[in-house]
C-alpha positions in Angstrom: 10.5 -33.7 16.1 12.6 -30.5 15.8 15.7 -30.3 17.9 16.9 -27.0 19.2 20.1 -25.9 21.2 20.4 -22.8 23.1 23.5 -21.0 24.3 23.0 -18.8 27.3 26.0 -16.5 27.9 25.3 -14.9 31.5 28.7 -12.8 31.6 28.9 -11.8 28.0 30.0 -8.4 28.5 32.4 -9.2 31.2 34.1 -12.0 29.2 34.6 -9.8 26.1 36.2 -6.7 28.0 39.6 -6.6 26.8 41.8 -6.7 30.0 45.3 -8.4 31.2 44.7 -7.6 34.8 43.6 -10.3 37.0 42.1 -8.6 39.8 38.5 -9.2 40.5 36.0 -7.5 38.4 32.2 -7.1 38.4 29.6 -5.2 36.3 26.9 -3.3 38.5 23.4 -2.3 37.2 20.7 0.1 38.4 20.6 2.8 40.9 21.6 0.5 43.7 24.5 -0.9 41.8 23.8 -4.5 42.2 26.1 -6.9 40.7 24.8 -8.5 37.4 27.9 -10.1 36.4 31.3 -11.4 38.2 34.6 -12.6 37.1 36.1 -15.7 38.4 38.5 -13.9 40.6 35.3 -12.2 42.2 33.6 -15.2 42.5 36.5 -16.6 44.6 36.6 -13.4 46.9 32.7 -14.5 48.0 30.9 -12.1 45.7 27.8 -13.0 44.6 25.3 -11.9 41.9 22.7 -9.7 43.2 24.8 -8.5 45.8 25.2 -4.4 46.5 28.3 -2.7 45.5 28.9 -1.7 48.8 29.1 -5.4 50.4 31.1 -6.5 47.6 33.8 -3.9 48.2 33.8 -4.8 51.8 34.7 -8.5 50.8 37.5 -7.4 48.3 39.6 -4.1 48.5 40.9 -4.8 44.9 37.7 -4.9 43.3 37.3 -3.3 39.8 33.8 -2.0 38.7 32.3 -1.4 35.5 28.9 -0.5 34.4 26.7 -3.1 32.7 26.0 -2.1 29.1 23.1 -4.1 27.3 23.6 -2.5 24.0 27.3 -3.4 24.3 26.4 -6.8 25.3 23.9 -7.3 22.4 26.6 -6.1 20.0 29.0 -8.8 21.3 26.2 -11.5 21.0 25.8 -10.6 17.3 29.6 -10.9 16.8 29.3 -14.5 18.5 26.3 -15.5 15.9 28.7 -14.4 13.2 31.6 -16.5 14.3 29.2 -19.6 15.2 27.7 -19.1 11.3 31.2 -21.1 10.0 29.9 -24.2 11.7 25.9 -24.0 11.6 23.4 -22.2 9.5 20.2 -21.6 11.4 20.8 -19.1 14.2 18.3 -16.8 16.2 19.6 -14.2 18.4 17.8 -13.7 21.9 19.6 -10.4 23.0 21.4 -9.5 25.0 22.7 -13.2 26.2 21.0 -15.9 24.2 21.8 -17.8 20.9 19.3 -20.5 19.4 20.7 -22.9 17.0 18.4 -25.2 15.0 19.9 -28.5 15.3 17.7 -30.8 13.2 19.2 -29.7 9.7 22.7 -30.2 10.9 22.5 -33.7 12.2 23.2 -35.4 8.8 26.0 -33.0 8.0 27.8 -33.9 11.4 26.6 -37.5 11.6 24.8 -37.0 14.9 24.3 -34.6 17.9 27.8 -35.4 19.7 29.8 -34.6 16.6 27.7 -31.5 16.0 28.1 -30.3 19.6 32.0 -31.0 19.5 32.5 -28.6 16.5 30.3 -25.9 18.3 32.1 -26.2 21.4 35.6 -26.1 19.8 34.8 -23.3 17.7 33.6 -21.1 20.7 36.9 -22.0 22.4 38.5 -20.6 19.4 36.5 -17.0 19.5 39.1 -14.3 19.5 38.6 -13.1 23.1 41.0 -12.4 25.9 39.0 -14.4 28.5 37.2 -17.9 28.2 33.5 -17.5 27.4 31.3 -18.9 30.3 28.1 -20.3 29.0 25.3 -22.7 29.6 23.6 -25.1 27.0 20.8 -27.3 26.6 18.8 -29.3 23.8 15.2 -28.8 23.5 11.9 -30.2 21.6 11.1 -26.5 21.1 13.0 -23.2 21.5 11.4 -22.2 24.8 12.2 -25.7 26.5 15.8 -25.2 25.3 16.0 -21.9 26.5 14.4 -23.0 29.9 17.1 -25.5 30.3 20.0 -23.7 29.2 19.4 -20.5 31.4 19.4 -23.1 34.3 22.9 -24.2 33.4 21.4 -27.8 32.8 24.2 -28.3 30.2 22.0 -31.3 28.8 22.4 -32.8 25.4 19.7 -35.4 24.3 17.3 -36.1 21.4 15.1 -37.9 24.0 11.7 -35.7 24.0 10.4 -37.6 27.2 13.6 -36.7 29.3 13.7 -33.3 28.1 9.9 -33.1 29.3 10.4 -34.8 32.5 13.1 -32.1 33.4 11.3 -29.1 32.5 8.3 -30.0 34.6 10.4 -29.7 37.7 11.3 -26.0 37.2 9.3 -23.3 39.2 7.4 -20.5 37.0 10.1 -18.1 37.9 12.7 -19.9 35.8 10.5 -19.5 32.6 10.1 -16.5 30.3 6.5 -15.5 31.7 6.1 -12.1 33.0 6.0 -11.3 36.7 2.2 -10.6 36.3 1.6 -13.8 35.0 3.4 -15.5 37.5 1.5 -13.7 40.1 -2.0 -14.6 38.6 -0.9 -18.3 38.6 0.7 -18.3 42.2 -2.7 -16.7 43.6 -4.3 -20.1 42.4 -1.6 -22.4 43.5 0.3 -23.0 40.3 3.9 -22.4 41.0 5.7 -25.2 38.9 5.8 -25.8 35.2 4.1 -29.1 35.7 1.4 -27.3 37.5 0.6 -25.1 34.6 0.9 -27.8 31.9 -1.7 -30.1 33.9 -4.3 -27.6 33.3 -6.2 -28.2 29.9 -5.6 -25.7 27.3 -9.3 -24.6 27.3 -9.1 -23.8 30.9 -5.9 -21.9 30.7 -7.6 -19.8 27.8 -10.8 -19.1 29.8 -9.1 -17.8 32.9 -6.0 -16.2 31.6 -5.1 -14.3 28.5 -3.7 -15.5 25.0 -0.3 -14.5 25.9 -0.2 -17.5 28.4 -1.7 -19.7 26.1 0.8 -19.2 23.3 3.5 -19.8 26.0 2.4 -23.0 27.0 1.6 -24.3 23.3 5.1 -23.0 22.3 7.0 -24.3 25.3 5.5 -27.7 24.6 6.0 -27.6 20.7 2.4 -27.6 19.9 2.1 -24.2 18.6 4.3 -22.8 15.7 7.0 -20.3 17.1 8.1 -17.7 14.4 11.7 -16.8 14.7 13.8 -14.4 12.8 16.7 -16.2 11.9 20.2 -14.4 11.7 21.9 -13.3 8.5 25.6 -12.1 8.5 26.0 -8.3 7.9 27.6 -7.4 4.8 30.0 -4.8 6.1 32.1 -5.6 9.2 32.0 -3.1 12.2 33.9 -4.6 15.4 33.9 -2.9 18.8 35.9 -3.5 21.9 35.8 -2.0 25.2 38.9 -1.6 27.2 39.2 -2.2 31.2 41.6 0.6 31.3 42.6 3.6 29.6 45.5 3.2 27.1 47.9 6.3 26.7 50.7 4.7 24.7 49.8 3.9 20.9 52.1 0.7 21.1 49.8 -0.8 23.8 47.0 -0.8 21.3 48.5 -3.9 19.5 46.9 -6.7 21.6 43.5 -5.4 21.6 43.8 -4.5 17.9 44.9 -8.2 17.3 41.5 -9.3 18.7 39.4 -7.0 16.4 41.7 -8.3 13.3 41.1 -12.1 14.2 37.3 -11.0 14.1 37.9 -9.3 10.9 39.7 -12.3 9.4 36.7 -14.5 10.1 34.2 -12.2 8.6 36.2 -12.0 5.3 37.0 -15.6 5.1 33.6 -16.3 5.4 32.7 -14.2 2.3 35.9 -15.0 0.4 36.8 -11.4 0.5 40.0 -9.3 1.2 40.2 -5.9 2.7 42.2 -3.1 0.9 41.3 -0.2 3.6 40.5 0.0 7.3 39.7 2.6 9.6 40.2 2.3 13.3 38.5 4.7 15.6 40.0 5.4 19.0 37.3 6.3 21.4 39.1 8.7 23.8 38.0 10.4 27.1 35.8 13.2 27.0 34.1 11.5 23.9 36.9 12.6 21.9 37.4 10.3 18.6 40.5 9.9 16.3 40.5 7.6 13.1 43.4 6.1 11.8 43.4 4.6 8.3 45.6 1.4 7.3 46.0 0.3 3.6 46.9 -2.7 2.0 47.9 -2.5 -1.7 47.1 -6.2 -2.7 44.4 -6.6 -0.2 44.6 -9.4 2.6 42.5 -10.9 5.3 45.3 -12.4 7.4 45.5 -11.1 11.0 49.2 -11.3 11.0 49.4 -9.2 7.6 47.1 -6.6 8.7 48.9 -6.4 12.3 52.5 -5.9 10.6 50.6 -2.7 8.4 49.2 -1.4 11.4 52.3 -1.5 13.5 54.1 0.3 10.7 51.6 2.9 10.5 51.2 3.6 14.3 54.9 3.9 14.8 54.8 7.5 14.0 51.4 8.4 16.0 51.3 10.2 19.3 48.1 9.7 21.2 46.8 13.1 22.4 44.0 11.4 24.9 43.7 8.3 26.6 42.0 5.5 24.4 38.9 3.7 26.2 37.6 1.7 23.3 38.4 0.7 19.7 36.2 0.4 16.6 37.3 -1.3 13.4 35.4 -1.3 9.9 36.2 -2.0 6.4 36.5 0.8 4.1 36.9 -0.9 0.8 37.0 -4.6 0.2 36.5 -7.0 -3.0 36.3 -10.6 -3.7 39.7 -12.4 -3.2 41.5 -13.2 -6.3 43.0 -16.8 -7.1 46.7 -17.2 -6.5 49.0 -19.6 -8.2 51.3 -21.2 -5.4 52.8 -24.4 -5.3 50.7 -27.3 -3.6 53.5 -28.8 -1.7 56.0 -26.1 -1.3 53.7 -22.8 -0.9 55.6 -19.6 -0.6 59.2 -19.5 0.1 59.8 -16.0 1.7 59.0 -14.3 -1.6 57.4 -10.9 -1.3 55.2 -9.8 -4.2 55.5 -6.2 -5.4 52.0 -5.2 -4.1 53.0 -6.4 -0.5 56.3 -4.3 -0.7 54.0 -1.3 -1.8 51.7 -2.0 1.1 54.4 -2.0 3.7 56.1 0.9 2.2 52.8 3.0 2.5 52.2 1.7 5.9 55.6 3.1 7.0 56.1 6.3 5.0 52.2 7.1 4.3 50.4 6.5 0.9 51.0 10.4 -0.2 54.9 9.5 -0.3 55.0 6.4 -2.4 54.9 6.4 -6.0 56.1 4.4 -9.0 58.2 6.0 -11.9 56.5 6.0 -15.2 57.6 6.6 -18.8 55.8 9.2 -21.0 55.8 10.1 -24.6 57.3 13.6 -23.8 60.7 13.8 -25.7 61.9 16.5 -23.2 64.4 14.5 -20.9 63.2 16.2 -17.8 59.6 15.2 -18.3 60.3 11.7 -19.8 59.7 10.0 -16.3 56.6 10.8 -14.1 55.4 9.8 -10.9 52.3 7.9 -10.6 50.2 6.0 -8.0 51.9 2.8 -7.3 48.9 0.6 -7.3 47.7 1.7 -11.0 49.7 0.2 -13.9 50.9 3.1 -16.0 49.7 3.2 -19.7 52.0 2.0 -22.4 54.3 4.5 -24.3 55.1 4.3 -27.9 58.5 5.7 -27.5 61.6 3.6 -28.8 64.5 2.7 -26.8 67.2 5.3 -26.9 70.6 5.8 -25.4 69.7 7.5 -22.2 72.1 7.9 -19.2 71.7 6.4 -15.7 71.6 9.3 -13.7 70.0 12.4 -14.8 70.6 15.7 -13.2 67.4 17.7 -11.8 68.6 20.8 -13.7 71.5 20.9 -16.3 74.9 22.1 -15.1 77.5 24.2 -17.1 80.0 22.0 -18.9 83.5 23.2 -17.4 85.7 20.4 -18.4 87.4 19.3 -21.4 85.6 16.4 -23.1 85.7 14.1 -26.1 82.6 13.9 -28.2 82.1 10.1 -29.0 78.6 9.9 -30.4 75.8 12.7 -31.7 74.4 15.1 -32.4 70.7 14.1 -31.5 68.7 17.0 -31.6 65.6 17.7 -29.5 63.3 20.4 -30.6 60.0 20.3 -28.7 57.7 21.8 -26.1 56.5 24.8 -28.1 52.7 23.8 -27.0 53.1 24.6 -23.2 55.5 27.4 -23.2 58.7 25.5 -22.2 60.3 25.1 -25.7 63.7 23.7 -25.9 66.3 23.3 -28.7 69.2 21.2 -27.9 72.0 19.0 -29.7 72.7 16.0 -27.3 76.2 14.3 -27.5 77.7 11.4 -25.6 81.0 12.4 -24.4 84.1 11.1 -22.3 85.9 13.1 -19.8 89.6 12.9 -19.4 89.1 11.0 -16.0 87.1 8.2 -18.2 83.5 9.4 -17.2 80.8 9.0 -19.8 78.5 11.9 -20.0 75.6 13.1 -21.5 76.0 16.8 -22.8 74.0 19.4 -25.1 74.8 22.5 -27.1 72.5 25.4 -27.1 71.9 27.6 -30.3 73.8 30.2 -28.4 76.9 27.5 -28.5 76.6 27.0 -24.8 77.4 23.9 -23.4 75.9 21.9 -20.4 76.0 18.3 -18.8 72.7 16.5 -18.1 73.3 13.1 -17.1 76.1 10.5 -16.3 76.1 6.9 -17.9 78.8 5.6 -15.4 
């Protein structure tokens, strides 16, 4: 017998909205604005599901109201499936509020149903959301039987098929997935409970009703094959988070952004990847959008490290419009490379060059961070260039030469008395690009003891070009 576990999240959108406000909150739907989801604080005020907004507002003057968005809830359900994929394999999405898990193949791995459920339950408790997830659950001998029990919040875990069957028979047809049309037809002939429907022979159901009802009964009892589209994690991360209130200060985005970065860490860990560039889209009032880019030179997946880079980047940004939602996606990613670390001592506070580059780019901007590199041009002004800090510069063929530590941007006229110590070294080059030079360089010492790098032109003019000390 196959065993299934169904998880029903009756308030998924409400539980995943980011808010630090503990006032009662409800989600409304339809033209009459009836309540479909309510927070614990709202329920304590006497507000019930199905109640009209007017009646709810009369019970609670501090009530906060948001519209119900099925698409948004379905997207959060997919994030949950991605999260659970770390502990269980076969998952089926039933949007917008249900997840079906195939238990049979996991019992050997977890040594029984109890251990498997503990792993799933603990993993759900660690899901990165501001409020705990509320859900009902139940096992079943078929997907539809598990769904029926879970939606009624049975919270029933057993492998006993007879016990599950006996519990299913007690429910009215309104608790099943049958359409209202089927329920009305069955009610006319006195069939109101699942037990009444199951008591009918299958041939009688097929003769008096349509094939859809036959298929439902057969799949509910596990007699018919139930084709299911199993979930496969997406290859690209795309996280979205709705905010309960508008944010006008860029620094206040840190907490909701942390929640998205935690989801990103899980996504990358699952695939053994690191991200090099992230794009955060700020969805603002009046449908305005602003996109911020965060980069990591060495690539990373840790929430804390990405949060540091994001914080440094956002320091210099000022919001023009209030932010209502956040969308985070990965622009560039790759397979994580192996790092050699001490097994027992680990890192000791050392910072790699790429980590430093990443912090500097986040603070100053990628267009302001470069790496100095040597070139084969003999002209002192062109001997050093500035390149991308991440790209390793090509090796040069120049031999080591006596050169000053400090080089003037432009040579200055030599106006003091000096003593020539070493030289001359003639540099005559640059004829190919119109910047030809002919100079005789000397190492000299001034009367104050400074070591200078000076040169003489063919016109017998003397200049100082650098300082050795």
